[in-house]
PDB file of N, CA, C and O in Angstrom:
ATOM      1  N   UNK A   1       2.461  -4.943  -9.057  1.00  0.00           N
ATOM      2  CA  UNK A   1       2.750  -4.299  -7.791  1.00  0.00           C
ATOM      3  C   UNK A   1       2.415  -2.811  -7.906  1.00  0.00           C
ATOM      4  O   UNK A   1       2.812  -2.151  -8.866  1.00  0.00           O
ATOM      5  N   UNK A   2       1.707  -2.308  -6.955  1.00  0.00           N
ATOM      6  CA  UNK A   2       1.303  -0.914  -6.914  1.00  0.00           C
ATOM      7  C   UNK A   2       2.511  -0.018  -6.664  1.00  0.00           C
ATOM      8  O   UNK A   2       3.425  -0.402  -5.934  1.00  0.00           O
ATOM      9  N   UNK A   3       2.524   1.168  -7.261  1.00  0.00           N
ATOM     10  CA  UNK A   3       3.668   2.075  -7.092  1.00  0.00           C
ATOM     11  C   UNK A   3       3.890   2.466  -5.641  1.00  0.00           C
ATOM     12  O   UNK A   3       5.019   2.749  -5.240  1.00  0.00           O
ATOM     13  N   UNK A   4       2.810   2.486  -4.842  1.00  0.00           N
ATOM     14  CA  UNK A   4       2.929   2.882  -3.443  1.00  0.00           C
ATOM     15  C   UNK A   4       3.442   1.744  -2.564  1.00  0.00           C
ATOM     16  O   UNK A   4       3.883   1.969  -1.436  1.00  0.00           O
ATOM     17  N   UNK A   5       3.382   0.532  -3.085  1.00  0.00           N
ATOM     18  CA  UNK A   5       3.840  -0.630  -2.332  1.00  0.00           C
ATOM     19  C   UNK A   5       5.362  -0.699  -2.385  1.00  0.00           C
ATOM     20  O   UNK A   5       5.960  -0.560  -3.452  1.00  0.00           O
ATOM     21  N   UNK A   6       5.981  -0.913  -1.232  1.00  0.00           N
ATOM     22  CA  UNK A   6       7.442  -0.925  -1.176  1.00  0.00           C
ATOM     23  C   UNK A   6       7.938  -2.276  -0.683  1.00  0.00           C
ATOM     24  O   UNK A   6       7.380  -2.847   0.254  1.00  0.00           O
ATOM     25  N   UNK A   7       8.982  -2.780  -1.314  1.00  0.00           N
ATOM     26  CA  UNK A   7       9.615  -4.010  -0.872  1.00  0.00           C
ATOM     27  C   UNK A   7      10.745  -3.663   0.086  1.00  0.00           C
ATOM     28  O   UNK A   7      11.630  -2.872  -0.240  1.00  0.00           O
ATOM     29  N   UNK A   8      10.705  -4.258   1.264  1.00  0.00           N
ATOM     30  CA  UNK A   8      11.778  -4.036   2.224  1.00  0.00           C
ATOM     31  C   UNK A   8      12.929  -5.012   2.001  1.00  0.00           C
ATOM     32  O   UNK A   8      14.082  -4.706   2.306  1.00  0.00           O
ATOM     33  N   UNK A   9      12.611  -6.174   1.472  1.00  0.00           N
ATOM     34  CA  UNK A   9      13.619  -7.208   1.288  1.00  0.00           C
ATOM     35  C   UNK A   9      13.610  -7.638  -0.165  1.00  0.00           C
ATOM     36  O   UNK A   9      12.559  -7.929  -0.736  1.00  0.00           O
ATOM     37  N   UNK A  10      14.781  -7.673  -0.750  1.00  0.00           N
ATOM     38  CA  UNK A  10      14.909  -7.844  -2.189  1.00  0.00           C
ATOM     39  C   UNK A  10      14.778  -9.287  -2.664  1.00  0.00           C
ATOM     40  O   UNK A  10      14.203  -9.537  -3.724  1.00  0.00           O
ATOM     41  N   UNK A  11      15.299 -10.229  -1.903  1.00  0.00           N
ATOM     42  CA  UNK A  11      15.425 -11.598  -2.409  1.00  0.00           C
ATOM     43  C   UNK A  11      14.473 -12.577  -1.727  1.00  0.00           C
ATOM     44  O   UNK A  11      14.434 -12.696  -0.503  1.00  0.00           O
ATOM     45  N   UNK A  12      13.716 -13.267  -2.559  1.00  0.00           N
ATOM     46  CA  UNK A  12      12.881 -14.372  -2.109  1.00  0.00           C
ATOM     47  C   UNK A  12      13.771 -15.606  -2.168  1.00  0.00           C
ATOM     48  O   UNK A  12      14.145 -16.061  -3.249  1.00  0.00           O
ATOM     49  N   UNK A  13      14.105 -16.143  -1.006  1.00  0.00           N
ATOM     50  CA  UNK A  13      15.076 -17.228  -0.896  1.00  0.00           C
ATOM     51  C   UNK A  13      14.367 -18.503  -0.459  1.00  0.00           C
ATOM     52  O   UNK A  13      13.703 -18.523   0.578  1.00  0.00           O
ATOM     53  N   UNK A  14      14.506 -19.567  -1.245  1.00  0.00           N
ATOM     54  CA  UNK A  14      13.857 -20.831  -0.943  1.00  0.00           C
ATOM     55  C   UNK A  14      14.840 -21.978  -1.140  1.00  0.00           C
ATOM     56  O   UNK A  14      15.666 -21.948  -2.053  1.00  0.00           O
ATOM     57  N   UNK A  15      14.747 -22.977  -0.287  1.00  0.00           N
ATOM     58  CA  UNK A  15      15.621 -24.142  -0.416  1.00  0.00           C
ATOM     59  C   UNK A  15      15.125 -25.280   0.438  1.00  0.00           C
ATOM     60  O   UNK A  15      14.261 -25.108   1.298  1.00  0.00           O
ATOM     61  N   UNK A  16      15.687 -26.445   0.188  1.00  0.00           N
ATOM     62  CA  UNK A  16      15.437 -27.624   1.010  1.00  0.00           C
ATOM     63  C   UNK A  16      16.742 -27.999   1.700  1.00  0.00           C
ATOM     64  O   UNK A  16      17.826 -27.860   1.133  1.00  0.00           O
ATOM     65  N   UNK A  17      16.616 -28.477   2.932  1.00  0.00           N
ATOM     66  CA  UNK A  17      17.767 -28.983   3.696  1.00  0.00           C
ATOM     67  C   UNK A  17      17.523 -30.454   3.981  1.00  0.00           C
ATOM     68  O   UNK A  17      16.512 -30.820   4.579  1.00  0.00           O
ATOM     69  N   UNK A  18      18.450 -31.290   3.552  1.00  0.00           N
ATOM     70  CA  UNK A  18      18.404 -32.724   3.810  1.00  0.00           C
ATOM     71  C   UNK A  18      19.460 -33.004   4.865  1.00  0.00           C
ATOM     72  O   UNK A  18      20.649 -32.793   4.626  1.00  0.00           O
ATOM     73  N   UNK A  19      19.034 -33.479   6.035  1.00  0.00           N
ATOM     74  CA  UNK A  19      20.001 -33.701   7.110  1.00  0.00           C
ATOM     75  C   UNK A  19      19.488 -34.697   8.136  1.00  0.00           C
ATOM     76  O   UNK A  19      18.579 -35.482   7.867  1.00  0.00           O
ATOM     77  N   UNK A  20      20.085 -34.649   9.306  1.00  0.00           N
ATOM     78  CA  UNK A  20      19.694 -35.521  10.407  1.00  0.00           C
ATOM     79  C   UNK A  20      19.447 -34.676  11.642  1.00  0.00           C
ATOM     80  O   UNK A  20      20.144 -33.690  11.882  1.00  0.00           O
ATOM     81  N   UNK A  21      18.461 -35.064  12.415  1.00  0.00           N
ATOM     82  CA  UNK A  21      18.123 -34.377  13.663  1.00  0.00           C
ATOM     83  C   UNK A  21      17.848 -32.886  13.446  1.00  0.00           C
ATOM     84  O   UNK A  21      18.201 -32.056  14.284  1.00  0.00           O
ATOM     85  N   UNK A  22      17.220 -32.557  12.328  1.00  0.00           N
ATOM     86  CA  UNK A  22      16.861 -31.157  12.065  1.00  0.00           C
ATOM     87  C   UNK A  22      15.709 -30.770  12.986  1.00  0.00           C
ATOM     88  O   UNK A  22      14.830 -31.586  13.267  1.00  0.00           O
ATOM     89  N   UNK A  23      15.716 -29.536  13.449  1.00  0.00           N
ATOM     90  CA  UNK A  23      14.715 -29.060  14.390  1.00  0.00           C
ATOM     91  C   UNK A  23      14.128 -27.740  13.877  1.00  0.00           C
ATOM     92  O   UNK A  23      14.812 -26.717  13.860  1.00  0.00           O
ATOM     93  N   UNK A  24      12.870 -27.772  13.463  1.00  0.00           N
ATOM     94  CA  UNK A  24      12.210 -26.578  12.922  1.00  0.00           C
ATOM     95  C   UNK A  24      12.319 -25.387  13.867  1.00  0.00           C
ATOM     96  O   UNK A  24      12.647 -24.278  13.445  1.00  0.00           O
ATOM     97  N   UNK A  25      12.043 -25.624  15.145  1.00  0.00           N
ATOM     98  CA  UNK A  25      12.037 -24.530  16.119  1.00  0.00           C
ATOM     99  C   UNK A  25      13.418 -23.901  16.290  1.00  0.00           C
ATOM    100  O   UNK A  25      13.536 -22.678  16.369  1.00  0.00           O
ATOM    101  N   UNK A  26      14.450 -24.720  16.347  1.00  0.00           N
ATOM    102  CA  UNK A  26      15.814 -24.196  16.494  1.00  0.00           C
ATOM    103  C   UNK A  26      16.223 -23.395  15.261  1.00  0.00           C
ATOM    104  O   UNK A  26      16.845 -22.339  15.375  1.00  0.00           O
ATOM    105  N   UNK A  27      15.868 -23.908  14.078  1.00  0.00           N
ATOM    106  CA  UNK A  27      16.200 -23.202  12.839  1.00  0.00           C
ATOM    107  C   UNK A  27      15.453 -21.881  12.783  1.00  0.00           C
ATOM    108  O   UNK A  27      16.046 -20.856  12.447  1.00  0.00           O
ATOM    109  N   UNK A  28      14.167 -21.880  13.104  1.00  0.00           N
ATOM    110  CA  UNK A  28      13.360 -20.657  13.113  1.00  0.00           C
ATOM    111  C   UNK A  28      13.945 -19.640  14.105  1.00  0.00           C
ATOM    112  O   UNK A  28      14.068 -18.457  13.786  1.00  0.00           O
ATOM    113  N   UNK A  29      14.299 -20.103  15.289  1.00  0.00           N
ATOM    114  CA  UNK A  29      14.889 -19.211  16.300  1.00  0.00           C
ATOM    115  C   UNK A  29      16.195 -18.604  15.806  1.00  0.00           C
ATOM    116  O   UNK A  29      16.454 -17.420  16.022  1.00  0.00           O
ATOM    117  N   UNK A  30      17.025 -19.419  15.137  1.00  0.00           N
ATOM    118  CA  UNK A  30      18.298 -18.914  14.615  1.00  0.00           C
ATOM    119  C   UNK A  30      18.039 -17.811  13.589  1.00  0.00           C
ATOM    120  O   UNK A  30      18.694 -16.769  13.620  1.00  0.00           O
ATOM    121  N   UNK A  31      17.096 -18.034  12.690  1.00  0.00           N
ATOM    122  CA  UNK A  31      16.749 -17.014  11.696  1.00  0.00           C
ATOM    123  C   UNK A  31      16.309 -15.727  12.390  1.00  0.00           C
ATOM    124  O   UNK A  31      16.783 -14.639  12.062  1.00  0.00           O
ATOM    125  N   UNK A  32      15.402 -15.863  13.347  1.00  0.00           N
ATOM    126  CA  UNK A  32      14.862 -14.678  14.017  1.00  0.00           C
ATOM    127  C   UNK A  32      15.917 -13.889  14.783  1.00  0.00           C
ATOM    128  O   UNK A  32      15.817 -12.667  14.899  1.00  0.00           O
ATOM    129  N   UNK A  33      16.915 -14.571  15.301  1.00  0.00           N
ATOM    130  CA  UNK A  33      17.965 -13.898  16.083  1.00  0.00           C
ATOM    131  C   UNK A  33      19.121 -13.383  15.233  1.00  0.00           C
ATOM    132  O   UNK A  33      19.800 -12.436  15.631  1.00  0.00           O
ATOM    133  N   UNK A  34      19.359 -13.990  14.062  1.00  0.00           N
ATOM    134  CA  UNK A  34      20.579 -13.695  13.322  1.00  0.00           C
ATOM    135  C   UNK A  34      20.398 -13.074  11.940  1.00  0.00           C
ATOM    136  O   UNK A  34      21.364 -12.573  11.364  1.00  0.00           O
ATOM    137  N   UNK A  35      19.184 -13.097  11.397  1.00  0.00           N
ATOM    138  CA  UNK A  35      18.947 -12.560  10.063  1.00  0.00           C
ATOM    139  C   UNK A  35      17.882 -11.476  10.108  1.00  0.00           C
ATOM    140  O   UNK A  35      17.043 -11.442  11.008  1.00  0.00           O
ATOM    141  N   UNK A  36      17.934 -10.601   9.129  1.00  0.00           N
ATOM    142  CA  UNK A  36      16.915  -9.567   8.987  1.00  0.00           C
ATOM    143  C   UNK A  36      16.116  -9.905   7.731  1.00  0.00           C
ATOM    144  O   UNK A  36      16.679 -10.037   6.644  1.00  0.00           O
ATOM    145  N   UNK A  37      14.809 -10.044   7.889  1.00  0.00           N
ATOM    146  CA  UNK A  37      13.956 -10.369   6.758  1.00  0.00           C
ATOM    147  C   UNK A  37      12.521 -10.555   7.216  1.00  0.00           C
ATOM    148  O   UNK A  37      12.160 -10.201   8.339  1.00  0.00           O
ATOM    149  N   UNK A  38      11.702 -11.120   6.324  1.00  0.00           N
ATOM    150  CA  UNK A  38      10.317 -11.400   6.676  1.00  0.00           C
ATOM    151  C   UNK A  38       9.806 -12.599   5.889  1.00  0.00           C
ATOM    152  O   UNK A  38      10.530 -13.188   5.087  1.00  0.00           O
ATOM    153  N   UNK A  39       8.551 -12.946   6.131  1.00  0.00           N
ATOM    154  CA  UNK A  39       7.883 -14.071   5.452  1.00  0.00           C
ATOM    155  C   UNK A  39       8.607 -15.395   5.679  1.00  0.00           C
ATOM    156  O   UNK A  39       8.705 -16.213   4.765  1.00  0.00           O
ATOM    157  N   UNK A  40       9.113 -15.608   6.890  1.00  0.00           N
ATOM    158  CA  UNK A  40       9.846 -16.837   7.192  1.00  0.00           C
ATOM    159  C   UNK A  40       8.904 -18.030   7.266  1.00  0.00           C
ATOM    160  O   UNK A  40       7.870 -17.990   7.932  1.00  0.00           O
ATOM    161  N   UNK A  41       9.286 -19.086   6.570  1.00  0.00           N
ATOM    162  CA  UNK A  41       8.595 -20.359   6.628  1.00  0.00           C
ATOM    163  C   UNK A  41       9.656 -21.438   6.827  1.00  0.00           C
ATOM    164  O   UNK A  41      10.582 -21.575   6.029  1.00  0.00           O
ATOM    165  N   UNK A  42       9.499 -22.199   7.908  1.00  0.00           N
ATOM    166  CA  UNK A  42      10.392 -23.325   8.194  1.00  0.00           C
ATOM    167  C   UNK A  42       9.483 -24.515   8.485  1.00  0.00           C
ATOM    168  O   UNK A  42       8.861 -24.579   9.545  1.00  0.00           O
ATOM    169  N   UNK A  43       9.406 -25.453   7.549  1.00  0.00           N
ATOM    170  CA  UNK A  43       8.528 -26.607   7.740  1.00  0.00           C
ATOM    171  C   UNK A  43       9.238 -27.882   7.316  1.00  0.00           C
ATOM    172  O   UNK A  43      10.085 -27.884   6.423  1.00  0.00           O
ATOM    173  N   UNK A  44       8.865 -28.965   7.983  1.00  0.00           N
ATOM    174  CA  UNK A  44       9.440 -30.252   7.624  1.00  0.00           C
ATOM    175  C   UNK A  44       9.509 -31.181   8.812  1.00  0.00           C
ATOM    176  O   UNK A  44       8.691 -31.121   9.729  1.00  0.00           O
ATOM    177  N   UNK A  45      10.502 -32.037   8.770  1.00  0.00           N
ATOM    178  CA  UNK A  45      10.691 -32.995   9.844  1.00  0.00           C
ATOM    179  C   UNK A  45      12.180 -33.089  10.181  1.00  0.00           C
ATOM    180  O   UNK A  45      12.958 -32.219   9.790  1.00  0.00           O
ATOM    181  N   UNK A  46      12.573 -34.120  10.891  1.00  0.00           N
ATOM    182  CA  UNK A  46      13.956 -34.217  11.370  1.00  0.00           C
ATOM    183  C   UNK A  46      14.961 -34.507  10.258  1.00  0.00           C
ATOM    184  O   UNK A  46      16.168 -34.415  10.478  1.00  0.00           O
ATOM    185  N   UNK A  47      14.473 -34.858   9.057  1.00  0.00           N
ATOM    186  CA  UNK A  47      15.389 -35.183   7.957  1.00  0.00           C
ATOM    187  C   UNK A  47      15.271 -34.261   6.745  1.00  0.00           C
ATOM    188  O   UNK A  47      16.167 -34.233   5.902  1.00  0.00           O
ATOM    189  N   UNK A  48      14.175 -33.506   6.651  1.00  0.00           N
ATOM    190  CA  UNK A  48      13.981 -32.630   5.495  1.00  0.00           C
ATOM    191  C   UNK A  48      13.217 -31.372   5.921  1.00  0.00           C
ATOM    192  O   UNK A  48      12.122 -31.454   6.477  1.00  0.00           O
ATOM    193  N   UNK A  49      13.810 -30.222   5.653  1.00  0.00           N
ATOM    194  CA  UNK A  49      13.213 -28.933   6.010  1.00  0.00           C
ATOM    195  C   UNK A  49      13.135 -28.059   4.772  1.00  0.00           C
ATOM    196  O   UNK A  49      14.084 -27.983   3.993  1.00  0.00           O
ATOM    197  N   UNK A  50      11.994 -27.397   4.595  1.00  0.00           N
ATOM    198  CA  UNK A  50      11.835 -26.386   3.543  1.00  0.00           C
ATOM    199  C   UNK A  50      11.949 -25.020   4.195  1.00  0.00           C
ATOM    200  O   UNK A  50      11.338 -24.749   5.229  1.00  0.00           O
ATOM    201  N   UNK A  51      12.750 -24.160   3.564  1.00  0.00           N
ATOM    202  CA  UNK A  51      12.940 -22.781   4.016  1.00  0.00           C
ATOM    203  C   UNK A  51      12.399 -21.848   2.940  1.00  0.00           C
ATOM    204  O   UNK A  51      12.646 -22.041   1.749  1.00  0.00           O
ATOM    205  N   UNK A  52      11.663 -20.842   3.375  1.00  0.00           N
ATOM    206  CA  UNK A  52      11.234 -19.744   2.505  1.00  0.00           C
ATOM    207  C   UNK A  52      11.455 -18.475   3.320  1.00  0.00           C
ATOM    208  O   UNK A  52      11.012 -18.382   4.465  1.00  0.00           O
ATOM    209  N   UNK A  53      12.152 -17.479   2.716  1.00  0.00           N
ATOM    210  CA  UNK A  53      12.512 -16.285   3.485  1.00  0.00           C
ATOM    211  C   UNK A  53      12.795 -15.122   2.544  1.00  0.00           C
ATOM    212  O   UNK A  53      13.432 -15.294   1.505  1.00  0.00           O
ATOM    213  N   UNK A  54      12.323 -13.952   2.909  1.00  0.00           N
ATOM    214  CA  UNK A  54      12.644 -12.728   2.161  1.00  0.00           C
ATOM    215  C   UNK A  54      13.732 -11.986   2.926  1.00  0.00           C
ATOM    216  O   UNK A  54      13.583 -11.705   4.115  1.00  0.00           O
ATOM    217  N   UNK A  55      14.822 -11.670   2.242  1.00  0.00           N
ATOM    218  CA  UNK A  55      15.972 -11.049   2.887  1.00  0.00           C
ATOM    219  C   UNK A  55      16.773 -10.254   1.859  1.00  0.00           C
ATOM    220  O   UNK A  55      16.584 -10.408   0.652  1.00  0.00           O
ATOM    221  N   UNK A  56      17.657  -9.414   2.350  1.00  0.00           N
ATOM    222  CA  UNK A  56      18.583  -8.703   1.470  1.00  0.00           C
ATOM    223  C   UNK A  56      19.936  -9.405   1.394  1.00  0.00           C
ATOM    224  O   UNK A  56      20.809  -8.995   0.629  1.00  0.00           O
ATOM    225  N   UNK A  57      20.110 -10.465   2.187  1.00  0.00           N
ATOM    226  CA  UNK A  57      21.387 -11.174   2.231  1.00  0.00           C
ATOM    227  C   UNK A  57      21.177 -12.691   2.132  1.00  0.00           C
ATOM    228  O   UNK A  57      21.412 -13.418   3.097  1.00  0.00           O
ATOM    229  N   UNK A  58      20.736 -13.159   0.966  1.00  0.00           N
ATOM    230  CA  UNK A  58      20.463 -14.591   0.832  1.00  0.00           C
ATOM    231  C   UNK A  58      21.695 -15.464   1.021  1.00  0.00           C
ATOM    232  O   UNK A  58      21.575 -16.615   1.442  1.00  0.00           O
ATOM    233  N   UNK A  59      22.869 -14.941   0.719  1.00  0.00           N
ATOM    234  CA  UNK A  59      24.098 -15.736   0.875  1.00  0.00           C
ATOM    235  C   UNK A  59      24.310 -16.134   2.325  1.00  0.00           C
ATOM    236  O   UNK A  59      24.866 -17.201   2.586  1.00  0.00           O
ATOM    237  N   UNK A  60      23.887 -15.317   3.273  1.00  0.00           N
ATOM    238  CA  UNK A  60      24.022 -15.676   4.692  1.00  0.00           C
ATOM    239  C   UNK A  60      23.078 -16.820   5.050  1.00  0.00           C
ATOM    240  O   UNK A  60      23.436 -17.708   5.824  1.00  0.00           O
ATOM    241  N   UNK A  61      21.882 -16.798   4.488  1.00  0.00           N
ATOM    242  CA  UNK A  61      20.917 -17.873   4.695  1.00  0.00           C
ATOM    243  C   UNK A  61      21.486 -19.185   4.143  1.00  0.00           C
ATOM    244  O   UNK A  61      21.443 -20.216   4.814  1.00  0.00           O
ATOM    245  N   UNK A  62      22.017 -19.139   2.923  1.00  0.00           N
ATOM    246  CA  UNK A  62      22.586 -20.340   2.311  1.00  0.00           C
ATOM    247  C   UNK A  62      23.772 -20.867   3.112  1.00  0.00           C
ATOM    248  O   UNK A  62      23.916 -22.074   3.304  1.00  0.00           O
ATOM    249  N   UNK A  63      24.616 -19.956   3.573  1.00  0.00           N
ATOM    250  CA  UNK A  63      25.781 -20.367   4.352  1.00  0.00           C
ATOM    251  C   UNK A  63      25.356 -21.089   5.633  1.00  0.00           C
ATOM    252  O   UNK A  63      25.884 -22.153   5.954  1.00  0.00           O
ATOM    253  N   UNK A  64      24.407 -20.509   6.357  1.00  0.00           N
ATOM    254  CA  UNK A  64      23.929 -21.143   7.594  1.00  0.00           C
ATOM    255  C   UNK A  64      23.287 -22.502   7.301  1.00  0.00           C
ATOM    256  O   UNK A  64      23.623 -23.504   7.933  1.00  0.00           O
ATOM    257  N   UNK A  65      22.368 -22.526   6.346  1.00  0.00           N
ATOM    258  CA  UNK A  65      21.643 -23.759   6.048  1.00  0.00           C
ATOM    259  C   UNK A  65      22.583 -24.880   5.608  1.00  0.00           C
ATOM    260  O   UNK A  65      22.325 -26.052   5.881  1.00  0.00           O
ATOM    261  N   UNK A  66      23.665 -24.520   4.931  1.00  0.00           N
ATOM    262  CA  UNK A  66      24.622 -25.543   4.491  1.00  0.00           C
ATOM    263  C   UNK A  66      25.338 -26.202   5.662  1.00  0.00           C
ATOM    264  O   UNK A  66      25.894 -27.289   5.504  1.00  0.00           O
ATOM    265  N   UNK A  67      25.338 -25.567   6.838  1.00  0.00           N
ATOM    266  CA  UNK A  67      25.944 -26.182   8.022  1.00  0.00           C
ATOM    267  C   UNK A  67      25.022 -27.223   8.649  1.00  0.00           C
ATOM    268  O   UNK A  67      25.452 -27.994   9.506  1.00  0.00           O
ATOM    269  N   UNK A  68      23.746 -27.250   8.223  1.00  0.00           N
ATOM    270  CA  UNK A  68      22.760 -28.159   8.815  1.00  0.00           C
ATOM    271  C   UNK A  68      22.609 -29.460   8.049  1.00  0.00           C
ATOM    272  O   UNK A  68      22.111 -30.452   8.581  1.00  0.00           O
ATOM    273  N   UNK A  69      23.043 -29.449   6.793  1.00  0.00           N
ATOM    274  CA  UNK A  69      22.895 -30.629   5.948  1.00  0.00           C
ATOM    275  C   UNK A  69      23.104 -30.235   4.503  1.00  0.00           C
ATOM    276  O   UNK A  69      23.602 -29.150   4.204  1.00  0.00           O
ATOM    277  N   UNK A  70      22.717 -31.131   3.607  1.00  0.00           N
ATOM    278  CA  UNK A  70      22.837 -30.851   2.176  1.00  0.00           C
ATOM    279  C   UNK A  70      21.697 -29.917   1.769  1.00  0.00           C
ATOM    280  O   UNK A  70      20.532 -30.173   2.073  1.00  0.00           O
ATOM    281  N   UNK A  71      22.047 -28.834   1.079  1.00  0.00           N
ATOM    282  CA  UNK A  71      21.009 -27.928   0.593  1.00  0.00           C
ATOM    283  C   UNK A  71      20.824 -28.132  -0.907  1.00  0.00           C
ATOM    284  O   UNK A  71      21.791 -28.339  -1.641  1.00  0.00           O
ATOM    285  N   UNK A  72      19.572 -28.071  -1.351  1.00  0.00           N
ATOM    286  CA  UNK A  72      19.285 -28.250  -2.777  1.00  0.00           C
ATOM    287  C   UNK A  72      17.953 -27.591  -3.110  1.00  0.00           C
ATOM    288  O   UNK A  72      17.290 -27.037  -2.233  1.00  0.00           O
ATOM    289  N   UNK A  73      17.564 -27.654  -4.383  1.00  0.00           N
ATOM    290  CA  UNK A  73      16.386 -26.937  -4.887  1.00  0.00           C
ATOM    291  C   UNK A  73      16.422 -25.479  -4.445  1.00  0.00           C
ATOM    292  O   UNK A  73      15.427 -24.925  -3.978  1.00  0.00           O
ATOM    293  N   UNK A  74      17.584 -24.880  -4.604  1.00  0.00           N
ATOM    294  CA  UNK A  74      17.819 -23.501  -4.164  1.00  0.00           C
ATOM    295  C   UNK A  74      17.265 -22.538  -5.216  1.00  0.00           C
ATOM    296  O   UNK A  74      17.576 -22.638  -6.403  1.00  0.00           O
ATOM    297  N   UNK A  75      16.446 -21.614  -4.750  1.00  0.00           N
ATOM    298  CA  UNK A  75      15.889 -20.567  -5.608  1.00  0.00           C
ATOM    299  C   UNK A  75      16.082 -19.240  -4.894  1.00  0.00           C
ATOM    300  O   UNK A  75      15.659 -19.064  -3.751  1.00  0.00           O
ATOM    301  N   UNK A  76      16.735 -18.302  -5.593  1.00  0.00           N
ATOM    302  CA  UNK A  76      16.878 -16.943  -5.077  1.00  0.00           C
ATOM    303  C   UNK A  76      16.364 -16.019  -6.178  1.00  0.00           C
ATOM    304  O   UNK A  76      16.999 -15.869  -7.222  1.00  0.00           O
ATOM    305  N   UNK A  77      15.218 -15.408  -5.934  1.00  0.00           N
ATOM    306  CA  UNK A  77      14.605 -14.540  -6.932  1.00  0.00           C
ATOM    307  C   UNK A  77      14.668 -13.093  -6.483  1.00  0.00           C
ATOM    308  O   UNK A  77      14.433 -12.778  -5.317  1.00  0.00           O
ATOM    309  N   UNK A  78      14.985 -12.231  -7.410  1.00  0.00           N
ATOM    310  CA  UNK A  78      15.081 -10.791  -7.156  1.00  0.00           C
ATOM    311  C   UNK A  78      13.690 -10.190  -7.298  1.00  0.00           C
ATOM    312  O   UNK A  78      13.204 -10.004  -8.414  1.00  0.00           O
ATOM    313  N   UNK A  79      13.050  -9.888  -6.180  1.00  0.00           N
ATOM    314  CA  UNK A  79      11.691  -9.360  -6.213  1.00  0.00           C
ATOM    315  C   UNK A  79      11.634  -7.930  -6.723  1.00  0.00           C
ATOM    316  O   UNK A  79      10.579  -7.502  -7.192  1.00  0.00           O
ATOM    317  N   UNK A  80      12.729  -7.169  -6.653  1.00  0.00           N
ATOM    318  CA  UNK A  80      12.755  -5.821  -7.228  1.00  0.00           C
ATOM    319  C   UNK A  80      12.594  -5.918  -8.738  1.00  0.00           C
ATOM    320  O   UNK A  80      11.842  -5.155  -9.344  1.00  0.00           O
ATOM    321  N   UNK A  81      13.319  -6.877  -9.346  1.00  0.00           N
ATOM    322  CA  UNK A  81      13.211  -7.068 -10.806  1.00  0.00           C
ATOM    323  C   UNK A  81      11.799  -7.537 -11.173  1.00  0.00           C
ATOM    324  O   UNK A  81      11.221  -7.069 -12.154  1.00  0.00           O
ATOM    325  N   UNK A  82      11.260  -8.441 -10.397  1.00  0.00           N
ATOM    326  CA  UNK A  82       9.922  -8.933 -10.674  1.00  0.00           C
ATOM    327  C   UNK A  82       8.888  -7.807 -10.586  1.00  0.00           C
ATOM    328  O   UNK A  82       7.958  -7.749 -11.392  1.00  0.00           O
ATOM    329  N   UNK A  83       9.053  -6.914  -9.605  1.00  0.00           N
ATOM    330  CA  UNK A  83       8.135  -5.789  -9.442  1.00  0.00           C
ATOM    331  C   UNK A  83       8.162  -4.854 -10.654  1.00  0.00           C
ATOM    332  O   UNK A  83       7.181  -4.168 -10.942  1.00  0.00           O
ATOM    333  N   UNK A  84       9.277  -4.837 -11.345  1.00  0.00           N
ATOM    334  CA  UNK A  84       9.417  -4.009 -12.560  1.00  0.00           C
ATOM    335  C   UNK A  84       8.987  -4.765 -13.812  1.00  0.00           C
ATOM    336  O   UNK A  84       9.099  -4.250 -14.924  1.00  0.00           O
ATOM    337  N   UNK A  85       8.488  -6.000 -13.625  1.00  0.00           N
ATOM    338  CA  UNK A  85       8.042  -6.788 -14.754  1.00  0.00           C
ATOM    339  C   UNK A  85       9.145  -7.513 -15.476  1.00  0.00           C
ATOM    340  O   UNK A  85       8.941  -7.996 -16.590  1.00  0.00           O
ATOM    341  N   UNK A  86      10.332  -7.603 -14.856  1.00  0.00           N
ATOM    342  CA  UNK A  86      11.474  -8.276 -15.458  1.00  0.00           C
ATOM    343  C   UNK A  86      11.584  -9.694 -14.910  1.00  0.00           C
ATOM    344  O   UNK A  86      10.963 -10.027 -13.901  1.00  0.00           O
ATOM    345  N   UNK A  87      12.368 -10.518 -15.571  1.00  0.00           N
ATOM    346  CA  UNK A  87      12.631 -11.868 -15.096  1.00  0.00           C
ATOM    347  C   UNK A  87      13.328 -11.791 -13.742  1.00  0.00           C
ATOM    348  O   UNK A  87      14.277 -11.025 -13.570  1.00  0.00           O
ATOM    349  N   UNK A  88      12.845 -12.605 -12.755  1.00  0.00           N
ATOM    350  CA  UNK A  88      13.402 -12.563 -11.412  1.00  0.00           C
ATOM    351  C   UNK A  88      14.731 -13.217 -11.317  1.00  0.00           C
ATOM    352  O   UNK A  88      15.323 -13.257 -10.239  1.00  0.00           O
TER     353      UNK A  88
END
C-alpha cells in the first residue's frame, strides 16, 4: 500500500448467511441506510447470501446479519494491520 493511500474503513468483513426468504435487495438497502462503509457486496439467493463489506463497526454488521439467519464463515480482517505488513 502506498503511503499516500488512505484507508477510510478499517475492517474487511465477510460472512455467509444461511436462512429463508433472504432478499439481496432488501439486505443491500439496509446496509446503505444503516451502516457506514464501502465495497459492499451482497450476492446469493433466497437461502444463502454472501456479504463482503468494509466498515469501522463490523460488530454491527454481524449483529444485523444474525437476525436474518445463521451466520458462518465469518472473517473480519484489520486492513490497517495488513497495510503495515502485519497479520490481519
